[in-house]
C-alpha positions as CSV (number, residue, x, y, z in Angstrom):
1,M,-108.2,-0.3,157.2
2,Q,-111.8,-1.6,156.7
3,F,-110.7,-5.2,156.8
4,I,-108.5,-4.7,159.8
5,D,-111.3,-3.0,161.7
6,W,-113.5,-6.0,160.7
7,L,-110.9,-8.4,161.8
8,T,-110.1,-6.8,165.2
9,R,-113.0,-4.6,166.3
10,R,-116.2,-6.3,165.5
11,T,-118.5,-7.0,168.5
12,K,-118.6,-10.6,167.3
13,T,-115.1,-12.0,167.4
14,I,-113.5,-13.8,164.5
15,S,-113.6,-17.1,166.4
16,Q,-117.4,-16.8,166.7
17,M,-118.0,-16.2,163.0
18,T,-119.9,-18.9,161.1
19,R,-118.3,-20.4,158.0
20,T,-121.1,-18.7,156.0
21,E,-120.1,-15.3,157.3
22,L,-116.4,-16.0,156.6
23,R,-117.2,-17.3,153.1
24,R,-119.2,-14.2,152.4
25,K,-116.3,-12.0,153.4
26,E,-114.0,-14.2,151.4
27,L,-116.0,-13.7,148.2
28,L,-116.1,-10.0,148.6
29,L,-112.4,-9.8,149.0
30,E,-111.9,-12.1,146.0
31,K,-114.0,-9.8,143.9
32,D,-112.0,-6.8,145.0
33,R,-108.8,-8.6,144.2
34,S,-110.0,-9.5,140.7
35,R,-110.7,-5.8,140.1
36,M,-107.2,-4.9,141.1
37,M,-105.7,-7.6,138.9
38,H,-107.7,-6.3,136.0
39,R,-106.5,-2.8,136.7
40,I,-102.8,-3.9,136.8
41,K,-103.2,-5.7,133.5
42,K,-104.9,-2.7,131.9
43,L,-102.1,-0.4,133.1
44,D,-99.4,-2.7,131.8
45,A,-101.1,-2.7,128.3
46,S,-101.3,1.1,128.4
47,K,-97.6,1.4,129.3
48,Q,-96.7,-0.9,126.4
49,E,-98.7,1.3,124.0
50,I,-97.1,4.5,125.4
51,F,-93.6,3.1,125.2
52,K,-94.3,2.0,121.6
53,K,-95.5,5.5,120.7
54,G,-92.5,7.2,122.4
55,A,-90.0,4.9,120.5
56,G,-91.5,6.0,117.2
57,E,-91.6,9.7,118.1
58,K,-88.6,12.0,117.1
59,S,-89.7,15.2,118.8
60,P,-88.0,15.5,122.2
61,E,-90.9,17.5,123.6
62,I,-93.5,14.8,122.7
63,R,-91.2,12.1,123.9
64,R,-90.8,13.9,127.2
65,A,-94.6,13.9,127.5
66,Y,-94.8,10.2,126.8
67,A,-92.1,9.5,129.3
68,Q,-94.0,11.4,132.0
69,E,-97.2,9.5,131.1
70,F,-95.3,6.2,131.3
71,E,-94.0,7.2,134.7
72,L,-97.4,8.1,136.0
73,R,-98.8,4.7,134.8
74,T,-96.0,2.9,136.5
75,T,-96.6,4.8,139.8
76,E,-100.3,3.8,139.7
77,Q,-99.4,0.2,138.9
78,L,-97.1,0.0,141.9
79,M,-99.7,1.5,144.2
80,V,-102.3,-1.0,143.0
81,S,-99.8,-3.8,143.3
82,R,-99.2,-2.9,146.9
83,Q,-103.0,-3.0,147.5
84,L,-103.2,-6.3,145.8
85,N,-100.5,-7.7,148.1
86,V,-102.6,-6.6,151.1
87,R,-105.8,-8.0,149.6
88,S,-104.2,-11.3,148.9
89,K,-103.0,-11.6,152.5
90,E,-106.5,-10.7,153.7
91,I,-108.0,-13.5,151.5
92,L,-105.5,-16.0,152.8
93,T,-106.4,-15.1,156.4
94,V,-110.1,-15.4,155.9
95,S,-109.8,-18.6,153.9
96,R,-107.7,-20.2,156.6
97,L,-110.0,-19.1,159.3
98,R,-113.0,-20.5,157.4
99,M,-111.3,-23.9,157.0
100,L,-110.6,-23.9,160.8
101,R,-114.3,-23.0,161.3
102,E,-115.4,-25.9,159.1
103,N,-113.1,-28.3,160.9
104,A,-114.4,-27.2,164.2
105,D,-118.0,-27.6,163.1
106,R,-117.3,-31.1,161.9
107,A,-115.4,-32.0,165.0
108,T,-118.2,-31.2,167.5
109,E,-121.9,-31.4,167.3
110,S,-122.3,-28.1,169.1
111,G,-119.9,-26.3,166.8
112,G,-117.8,-24.8,169.5
113,Q,-115.1,-22.0,169.5
114,L,-112.1,-22.3,167.4
115,G,-110.0,-21.7,170.4
116,L,-107.0,-20.6,168.3
117,I,-107.5,-16.8,167.7
118,S,-106.8,-14.4,170.6
119,E,-106.9,-10.6,170.5
120,V,-103.1,-10.6,170.5
121,D,-103.1,-13.0,167.5
122,L,-105.4,-10.7,165.6
123,L,-103.2,-7.7,166.3
124,R,-100.2,-9.6,165.0
125,L,-102.1,-10.6,161.9
126,S,-103.2,-7.0,161.3
127,A,-99.6,-5.7,161.5
128,L,-98.4,-8.4,159.1
129,I,-101.2,-7.6,156.6
130,E,-100.5,-3.9,156.6
131,N,-96.7,-4.5,156.2
132,D,-96.1,-4.3,152.5
133,A,-92.7,-5.8,152.9
134,V,-94.3,-9.1,154.0
135,R,-95.2,-10.8,150.7
136,G,-97.6,-13.7,150.2
137,E,-95.4,-16.7,150.9
138,A,-93.8,-15.2,153.9
139,Y,-97.2,-14.1,155.2
140,Q,-98.5,-17.6,154.8
141,E,-95.7,-19.0,156.9
142,R,-96.3,-16.4,159.6
143,L,-100.0,-17.1,159.5
144,D,-99.4,-20.8,160.0
145,D,-97.3,-19.9,163.1
146,V,-100.0,-17.6,164.5
147,L,-102.8,-20.1,164.0
148,G,-100.6,-22.8,165.4
149,T,-101.6,-25.3,162.7
150,A,-99.2,-28.0,161.5
151,A,-98.5,-28.0,157.8
152,A,-99.5,-31.7,157.6
153,A,-102.9,-31.1,159.1
154,D,-103.7,-28.4,156.6
155,E,-101.7,-29.4,153.5
156,S,-104.5,-28.7,151.2
157,G,-104.5,-25.0,152.2
158,A,-100.8,-24.5,152.5
159,A,-99.3,-26.2,149.5
160,L,-100.1,-27.0,145.9
161,S,-101.2,-30.5,145.0
162,D,-99.2,-32.5,142.4
163,S,-101.7,-31.4,139.8
164,G,-101.3,-27.7,140.7
165,Q,-97.5,-28.1,140.6
166,A,-97.8,-29.6,137.1
167,V,-99.6,-26.5,135.9
168,M,-96.9,-24.3,137.5
169,N,-94.2,-26.3,135.7
170,I,-95.9,-25.6,132.4
171,W,-96.0,-21.9,133.1
172,D,-92.3,-22.0,134.0
173,K,-91.5,-23.6,130.7
174,M,-93.5,-20.8,128.9
175,D,-91.6,-18.2,130.8
176,V,-88.2,-19.5,129.5
177,G,-89.5,-20.1,126.0
178,A,-89.5,-23.9,126.1
179,L,-93.2,-23.8,125.3
180,S,-94.3,-20.9,123.0
181,D,-97.7,-22.0,121.7
182,D,-100.5,-21.1,124.1
183,T,-102.8,-23.9,122.9
184,E,-100.1,-26.5,123.1
185,A,-99.2,-25.4,126.6
186,F,-102.8,-25.5,127.7
187,D,-103.3,-29.0,126.3
188,E,-100.2,-30.2,128.0
189,A,-101.3,-28.7,131.4
190,D,-104.8,-30.2,131.0
191,R,-103.3,-33.6,130.1
192,R,-101.0,-33.7,133.1
193,V,-103.7,-32.6,135.6
194,R,-106.1,-35.3,134.2
195,E,-103.3,-37.9,134.6
196,Q,-102.6,-36.8,138.2
197,Q,-106.3,-37.0,139.0
198,R,-106.7,-40.4,137.4
199,S,-103.7,-41.7,139.3
200,A,-105.1,-40.4,142.5
201,E,-108.4,-42.2,141.9
202,E,-107.0,-45.6,141.0
203,P,-106.7,-47.0,144.5
204,L,-110.4,-46.2,145.0
205,A,-111.4,-48.3,142.1
C-alpha cells in the first residue's frame, strides 16, 4: 500500500512530480523488484534440492517432512511472485509517467502540467495494480488506455524493438531445446542485436 499511498495521496500530485523525483522512485522500485526476483530464484533452487533429497529417501516419515518443506517453499514462492507482479506494474506506471514528464518538459519551456492524470485515473490505476489477476501485459494495455497515449507515439515504451525481439527469439529457441549451449546462444543473440543496430544506423551514414 505504500506505493498506492504515494501515487494517490501525496500533497504534490503525480502530474506535478519532476522527472528526477519520478526517476528516483523508479530506481527504488527496481531495486525492490530485483530483490524479489533473487528470492524467487533462491526458493526455486531450494525446492529442487529438497525434491532431489526426497526422491532418494526411502523412509515415509522423512519423505513426508521433505514434502511439507517443499510445499512451504512453494507457498512462499507464490506469495513473492504475486508481490513481484504488483511491483512490476508499479515500475511500469512510474516509468510511463516519467516519460510523459520528459516529453512535457521538452515540449514547453515552462515545463507545464502533464494534463493527463486525474484523481479518478489514479484510483483506477491503483485498483489495477492491486488486482493480482491483472498481469503485466494486460496492465500495460489498461495503462495505455488510462493515460490516453497512442501506441505509435510511445512505441519505445510499449513494445520491444527488433533487437529486443531478436533476443526473445533466442530465448524461445533455448526453451524448446533448439539451442542448448549457453555460450552459443549468447553469441547468437549478441550478433543479431549488433546486426540490427548496424542496420538502423546505415541511413545516418
